[in-house]
C-alpha positions as CSV (number, residue, x, y, z in Angstrom):
1,M,-16.9,-8.4,0.8
2,E,-15.1,-7.1,4.1
3,A,-11.3,-7.5,4.9
4,I,-9.1,-6.7,7.5
5,I,-5.4,-4.9,7.3
6,I,-3.0,-6.0,9.6
7,T,0.8,-3.9,9.5
8,I,3.9,-5.7,11.2
9,G,6.7,-3.9,13.0
10,D,7.8,-2.5,16.0
11,E,8.5,0.3,14.5
12,L,5.4,1.2,13.6
13,L,4.7,1.2,17.5
14,I,7.1,3.5,18.7
15,G,6.6,6.2,16.2
16,H,10.0,5.3,14.2
17,T,8.1,5.2,11.1
18,V,4.3,6.2,9.8
19,D,2.0,3.3,8.9
20,T,0.9,5.1,5.2
21,N,1.1,1.4,4.4
22,A,-2.5,0.5,5.8
23,A,-4.3,3.7,3.8
24,F,-3.2,3.1,0.6
25,I,-4.3,-0.8,0.6
26,A,-7.7,0.6,2.4
27,S,-7.9,3.3,-0.1
28,A,-7.3,0.5,-3.3
29,L,-9.5,-2.4,-1.8
30,N,-12.1,0.2,-1.4
31,S,-11.7,1.4,-5.2
32,I,-12.9,-2.4,-5.8
33,G,-16.1,-2.6,-3.6
34,I,-14.1,-4.3,-0.7
35,S,-14.9,-2.3,2.6
36,V,-12.1,-2.4,5.3
37,K,-13.7,-4.1,8.7
38,R,-10.6,-3.4,11.0
39,K,-6.6,-2.7,10.9
40,Y,-4.6,-3.6,13.6
41,I,-0.6,-2.8,14.1
42,I,1.2,-5.8,15.4
43,S,4.8,-6.5,16.7
44,D,7.0,-8.7,15.4
45,K,6.6,-11.3,17.7
46,K,5.1,-14.8,16.5
47,D,2.6,-14.7,18.8
48,E,0.5,-11.4,18.1
49,I,1.6,-12.5,14.3
50,S,-0.6,-15.8,14.8
51,T,-2.9,-14.7,16.7
52,H,-4.2,-11.4,15.0
53,V,-3.9,-13.7,11.6
54,K,-5.7,-16.1,13.0
55,Q,-8.4,-14.0,14.0
56,A,-8.3,-12.0,11.0
57,L,-9.2,-15.3,8.9
58,S,-12.2,-16.4,11.1
59,E,-13.6,-13.4,10.6
60,V,-13.4,-12.0,6.9
61,S,-12.7,-12.9,3.0
62,I,-9.2,-11.1,2.8
63,V,-6.7,-10.9,5.0
64,L,-3.8,-8.4,3.7
65,T,-0.7,-8.5,6.2
66,T,3.0,-6.0,5.3
67,G,5.8,-6.4,7.3
68,G,8.4,-9.0,8.4
69,L,9.5,-10.3,5.3
70,G,12.9,-8.8,5.1
71,P,16.5,-11.1,5.0
72,T,17.2,-10.3,8.9
73,N,16.4,-12.4,12.0
74,D,14.0,-10.2,13.2
75,D,11.9,-10.9,10.2
76,I,9.5,-13.8,11.2
77,T,6.5,-13.4,9.1
78,K,6.9,-16.2,6.7
79,K,7.9,-18.6,9.5
80,V,4.3,-17.5,11.5
81,L,2.5,-18.4,8.0
82,C,4.6,-21.4,7.7
83,E,3.0,-22.9,10.9
84,L,-0.4,-21.1,10.3
85,F,-1.0,-23.1,7.0
86,N,0.9,-26.0,7.6
87,T,3.6,-26.1,5.5
88,E,7.4,-25.3,5.2
89,L,9.7,-23.2,3.6
90,V,11.1,-24.6,0.0
91,L,13.5,-22.8,-2.3
92,S,11.5,-20.9,-5.3
93,E,13.7,-20.9,-8.3
94,E,11.3,-18.1,-9.3
95,A,12.3,-16.0,-6.5
96,L,15.5,-16.8,-6.5
97,M,16.0,-15.9,-10.0
98,Q,13.9,-12.3,-9.1
99,V,16.4,-11.8,-6.5
100,K,19.7,-12.4,-8.5
101,Q,18.1,-10.1,-11.5
102,F,17.3,-7.3,-8.5
103,L,21.2,-7.7,-7.2
104,E,23.0,-7.7,-10.5
105,I,21.3,-4.8,-11.4
106,R,22.7,-2.5,-8.7
107,N,25.9,-4.6,-8.8
108,L,24.8,-6.1,-5.4
109,P,26.4,-9.8,-4.5
110,L,24.1,-12.7,-3.8
111,N,24.7,-13.3,0.2
112,K,22.9,-16.1,2.5
113,N,20.6,-13.6,3.7
114,N,19.3,-12.7,0.1
115,L,19.3,-15.9,-0.8
116,G,16.9,-16.6,2.2
117,Q,14.3,-14.1,0.4
118,A,13.9,-16.7,-2.2
119,Y,12.6,-19.7,-0.1
120,I,9.0,-19.1,-0.1
121,P,5.7,-21.4,2.0
122,Q,5.7,-23.9,-0.5
123,A,1.7,-23.8,-0.1
124,C,1.6,-19.9,-1.5
125,T,1.3,-18.6,-4.4
126,L,3.9,-16.6,-5.9
127,L,3.5,-12.6,-6.2
128,T,6.1,-10.8,-7.8
129,N,7.8,-7.4,-6.3
130,K,9.6,-5.5,-8.7
131,Y,11.5,-3.2,-6.9
132,G,12.7,-5.4,-4.0
133,T,13.5,-9.2,-2.9
134,A,11.0,-10.1,-0.6
135,P,7.9,-11.6,-3.0
136,G,4.2,-11.0,-1.9
137,M,2.5,-14.8,-1.0
138,L,-1.3,-15.5,-1.4
139,F,-2.6,-18.2,0.8
140,K,-6.0,-19.7,0.3
141,K,-8.3,-21.2,3.3
142,S,-10.8,-22.5,3.2
143,E,-13.6,-19.5,1.1
144,S,-10.7,-17.2,2.6
145,I,-7.3,-15.6,1.4
146,L,-4.2,-14.0,3.1
147,I,-2.0,-12.1,1.4
148,S,1.2,-11.2,2.6
149,M,3.4,-8.3,1.0
150,P,6.5,-6.6,2.5
151,G,6.7,-3.6,4.4
152,V,8.7,-0.7,2.1
153,P,5.5,1.3,0.5
154,H,6.8,1.1,-2.7
155,E,7.2,-2.5,-2.9
156,M,3.9,-2.8,-1.3
157,I,2.5,-0.2,-3.8
158,S,3.6,-2.0,-6.4
159,L,2.6,-5.5,-5.8
160,M,-1.3,-4.1,-4.7
161,T,-1.3,-2.4,-7.5
162,D,0.3,-5.1,-10.1
163,E,-0.8,-8.1,-8.4
164,V,-2.9,-8.0,-5.3
165,L,-6.1,-6.4,-6.6
166,P,-6.0,-8.2,-10.0
167,A,-5.8,-11.5,-8.1
168,I,-8.8,-10.5,-5.9
169,K,-11.0,-9.6,-8.5
170,S,-10.3,-12.9,-10.5
171,L,-11.0,-14.9,-6.6
172,F,-14.2,-12.9,-5.8
173,S,-17.5,-11.4,-7.4
174,L,-17.3,-8.3,-5.8
175,D,-20.0,-5.3,-6.0
176,R,-19.2,-2.5,-8.4
177,I,-19.1,0.6,-6.5
178,I,-18.3,4.7,-7.8
179,H,-16.0,7.0,-6.8
180,K,-16.4,10.9,-8.0
181,V,-14.1,13.1,-6.4
182,I,-13.9,16.7,-7.0
183,T,-11.4,19.5,-6.0
184,V,-12.6,22.3,-4.4
185,G,-10.2,25.5,-3.4
186,G,-10.6,29.0,-1.8
187,I,-13.4,28.5,0.5
188,A,-13.2,27.1,4.3
189,E,-14.4,24.0,5.1
190,A,-17.1,25.5,7.2
191,V,-18.1,27.8,5.1
192,L,-18.3,25.3,2.1
193,A,-20.6,23.0,4.3
194,E,-23.1,25.8,5.2
195,K,-23.1,26.7,1.2
196,L,-23.5,22.8,0.2
197,S,-26.4,22.2,3.0
198,D,-29.3,21.9,0.9
199,W,-27.6,20.4,-2.1
200,E,-26.1,17.9,0.1
201,N,-29.9,17.4,1.8
202,K,-31.2,16.5,-1.5
203,L,-28.8,13.6,-2.2
204,P,-30.3,10.4,-2.9
205,E,-30.0,8.3,0.0
206,Y,-27.5,5.9,-2.0
207,I,-25.0,8.6,-2.8
208,H,-22.5,9.1,0.2
209,L,-20.8,12.3,0.4
210,A,-17.4,12.5,2.1
211,Y,-15.3,16.2,3.2
212,L,-11.6,15.4,2.7
213,P,-10.1,18.5,3.9
214,S,-6.4,19.4,3.7
215,P,-4.7,23.2,4.0
216,G,-6.5,25.2,1.4
217,V,-8.0,22.2,-0.5
218,I,-10.9,20.4,0.1
219,K,-12.1,17.4,-1.9
220,L,-15.7,16.2,-1.7
221,R,-16.3,12.6,-2.8
222,L,-19.5,11.0,-3.8
223,S,-19.9,7.2,-3.5
224,V,-22.3,5.0,-4.7
225,Y,-21.8,1.2,-3.0
226,N,-23.3,-1.4,-5.3
227,S,-24.0,0.6,-8.3
228,N,-25.5,0.3,-11.4
229,D,-25.6,2.5,-14.8
230,N,-28.0,4.8,-13.6
231,H,-26.3,5.6,-10.4
232,I,-23.1,6.8,-12.4
233,H,-25.7,9.2,-14.4
234,E,-27.0,10.2,-11.1
235,V,-23.2,11.1,-9.7
236,E,-22.4,13.0,-12.5
237,H,-25.5,14.8,-12.5
238,Q,-25.2,15.7,-8.5
239,A,-21.7,16.8,-9.4
240,N,-23.0,19.2,-11.9
241,K,-25.2,21.3,-9.8
242,L,-22.5,22.4,-7.8
243,Y,-21.1,24.4,-10.9
244,K,-24.4,26.9,-10.1
245,I,-23.6,26.5,-6.4
246,I,-19.6,27.1,-6.0
247,P,-18.6,27.9,-9.6
248,D,-15.5,29.8,-8.8
249,N,-14.4,27.2,-6.5
250,I,-14.5,24.3,-8.7
251,I,-10.8,23.4,-9.4
252,S,-11.2,19.9,-11.0
253,M,-14.4,17.8,-11.5
254,E,-12.2,14.7,-11.8
255,G,-10.0,15.0,-8.5
256,L,-7.0,16.0,-9.7
257,S,-4.7,18.0,-7.4
258,L,-3.9,21.0,-7.6
259,T,-0.4,20.5,-9.2
260,E,-1.9,18.1,-11.8
261,V,-4.4,21.2,-12.8
262,L,-1.5,23.5,-13.2
263,G,0.3,21.2,-15.3
264,K,-2.4,20.4,-17.7
265,I,-2.9,24.5,-18.1
266,L,0.8,24.8,-18.7
267,N,0.9,21.8,-21.3
268,Q,-2.4,23.1,-23.0
269,K,-1.5,26.7,-23.1
270,T,2.7,25.5,-24.2
271,L,3.5,27.5,-21.3
272,T,6.8,27.5,-19.2
273,I,7.4,28.3,-15.5
274,G,9.7,28.8,-12.9
275,T,9.4,29.6,-8.8
276,A,11.5,32.0,-6.8
277,E,11.0,30.7,-2.9
278,S,11.7,32.1,0.4
279,C,9.5,30.5,3.3
280,T,8.7,27.8,1.5
281,G,12.5,26.6,0.7
282,G,12.0,24.9,-2.7
283,A,8.5,23.5,-1.6
284,I,6.3,24.6,-4.4
285,A,9.2,23.2,-7.0
286,S,8.9,20.3,-5.5
287,E,5.1,19.9,-5.7
288,I,5.3,20.8,-9.4
289,T,8.0,18.0,-10.2
290,S,6.4,15.8,-8.6
291,I,4.2,15.8,-11.7
292,A,5.4,12.7,-14.3
293,G,6.3,14.8,-17.5
294,S,7.0,18.7,-15.9
295,S,9.7,18.7,-17.6
296,D,8.0,20.0,-20.3
297,Y,7.0,23.2,-18.8
298,F,9.0,23.6,-15.3
299,K,12.4,25.7,-16.1
300,G,13.7,25.5,-12.2
301,S,13.6,27.9,-9.2
302,V,15.5,29.7,-7.2
303,V,15.2,29.4,-3.1
304,A,16.2,32.6,-2.0
305,Y,15.9,32.5,1.9
306,H,18.6,34.9,2.6
307,N,18.2,38.4,1.4
308,S,21.4,38.4,-0.5
309,I,19.8,35.9,-2.6
310,K,17.1,38.0,-3.6
311,E,19.1,41.0,-4.1
312,N,22.1,39.5,-6.1
313,I,20.3,36.2,-8.1
314,L,16.9,38.0,-8.4
315,N,17.3,41.7,-9.0
316,V,15.3,42.3,-5.7
317,S,16.0,46.2,-5.0
318,K,18.3,46.8,-1.7
319,S,15.8,49.8,-0.8
320,D,12.7,47.9,-0.8
321,L,14.2,45.4,1.7
322,E,15.2,48.2,3.7
323,T,12.5,50.1,3.5
324,Y,9.6,47.4,3.3
325,G,10.9,44.5,4.6
326,A,11.7,40.4,2.7
327,V,8.0,39.7,3.7
328,S,6.1,42.8,1.6
329,K,3.9,43.0,-1.5
330,Q,7.1,45.0,-3.4
331,V,9.7,42.3,-2.3
332,A,7.1,39.6,-3.7
333,E,6.5,41.1,-7.3
334,S,10.2,42.1,-7.7
335,M,11.3,37.9,-7.2
336,A,8.5,37.1,-9.1
337,K,9.8,39.3,-12.0
338,G,13.6,38.5,-11.6
339,I,12.8,34.7,-11.7
340,A,11.0,35.0,-14.8
341,E,13.6,37.3,-16.3
342,L,16.5,34.8,-14.8
343,L,14.7,31.7,-16.4
344,K,13.2,33.1,-19.3
345,T,9.8,31.9,-18.5
346,D,6.4,32.6,-19.5
347,I,4.9,32.2,-16.0
348,S,6.3,32.9,-12.6
349,I,5.1,32.5,-8.4
350,A,7.4,34.1,-5.8
351,V,6.6,33.5,-2.2
352,T,8.2,35.3,0.9
353,G,6.9,35.0,4.2
354,I,7.5,34.2,8.0
355,A,6.6,30.3,8.6
356,G,7.3,30.3,12.2
357,P,7.4,29.2,15.1
358,G,10.0,32.4,15.5
359,G,10.6,35.4,13.6
360,G,6.9,37.2,13.9
361,T,6.0,40.7,15.3
362,S,3.2,42.6,15.8
363,E,2.8,44.1,12.3
364,K,3.8,40.9,10.8
365,P,2.7,37.8,13.1
366,V,3.9,34.2,12.1
367,G,1.7,33.2,8.9
368,T,2.0,36.5,7.1
369,V,2.9,35.5,3.4
370,W,3.0,37.4,0.1
371,I,2.3,35.6,-3.1
372,A,3.3,37.4,-6.1
373,I,2.7,35.5,-9.5
374,S,4.0,37.2,-13.3
375,I,1.8,36.0,-16.4
376,K,3.2,37.3,-19.5
377,G,4.8,40.2,-17.5
378,K,2.0,40.9,-15.7
379,V,2.4,40.8,-12.1
380,L,-0.3,40.0,-9.3
381,S,0.3,39.6,-5.7
382,Q,-1.8,39.0,-2.9
383,K,-1.1,38.9,1.2
384,Y,-2.1,36.2,3.0
385,K,-2.5,35.4,6.7
386,F,-1.8,31.5,7.9
387,G,-1.7,30.1,11.5
388,N,1.2,29.5,13.9
389,R,2.4,26.2,13.0
390,R,5.3,26.0,10.8
391,D,4.3,23.2,8.7
392,T,0.8,23.6,7.9
393,N,1.8,27.4,6.9
394,I,4.9,25.9,4.5
395,R,1.5,23.9,3.3
396,R,-1.3,26.4,2.8
397,T,1.5,28.6,1.2
398,V,2.3,26.1,-1.1
399,N,-1.4,25.5,-2.3
400,A,-2.6,28.8,-2.2
401,G,0.1,29.6,-4.8
402,I,-0.5,27.2,-7.4
403,L,-4.2,28.2,-6.7
404,F,-3.6,31.8,-7.3
405,L,-1.8,31.0,-10.5
406,I,-4.6,28.5,-11.4
407,N,-7.4,31.0,-11.2
408,E,-5.7,33.5,-12.5
409,M,-4.7,31.7,-16.1
410,K,-8.4,30.6,-16.3
411,R,-8.9,34.0,-16.8
412,M,-6.4,34.2,-19.9
413,K,-7.8,34.6,-23.0
């Protein structure tokens, strides 16, 4: 079973908006056994929409579009789809009720533009949008379907999860697919590939391995398409072999993120945590609190960007700052102690470094970072040397800090 994804919007073509929708849709389709044959990004022009939708419907069984469903004049997707499916816009009482409820909750008036959102092509099946005024629409043509969704990412994600995937499953007989994801950290991709070469070469032909790298973290994905129960057992068997090859680098056998793993450990051990951040500007705290339920263990953070905050809030000594500099073992460890004492947490993590692009010296070049952690009063620290890119340095610092903490907490008795 194959699909084509079409994302609509001039803002995508000129680079003002990054097309994250296609990536999410492709991943969601793949999870239920549907491969994506092609992706298109097209403009908000009638001929572009019409041509690409027609072509896609002639090639595959499933076509999904996002964008062009808003209340303004440049949103023309519904009108084009009406022409393609030989239908007309009609007022949907169900859609009108959803629009009214959405506006009432936000104390907004129902105007002409919002009312237009309730006019739906008569030939389509309505898909409920919980987070916006533009509903999703499902059209059938011969043996194929087209599903049109709004371009706002959180609206599209909700529709895909709650409406689109169940609809596709009910309409088509799909192959069974297996994905096993293992989260690995503390090892470079090239080194990991070298260590796993023998294991990889001995994998059964039907098991496909993919390396999914991000700064400081790699996910290994084992996939089987058109699978059966025996394949499930074999995938687990092959994954478990990794414990003998890279035991110290396995973070999660369930594909969890570093932050999810950290949260599980903190919950299991009923510990609390706080962060003191300089070069990351609060990114570690943001990462930790992105997990639902993090309020059970996360107390707070101090973004000590300026030395005066390190000194006056976190009790870093002025002498250490002058003698060793802000980017140093002494200052990082003092920050870790200071935030734990200030917030009265069991655990803390502190980072100080030179994210770049400026600020580096021959002794401390851009990418130099000190990370310190405090675990029930025991303070440990490590020095890291990352690269020259500011955004990558921040991301690597976040991941390295959380990974450092996870590894040390796993050693706790």
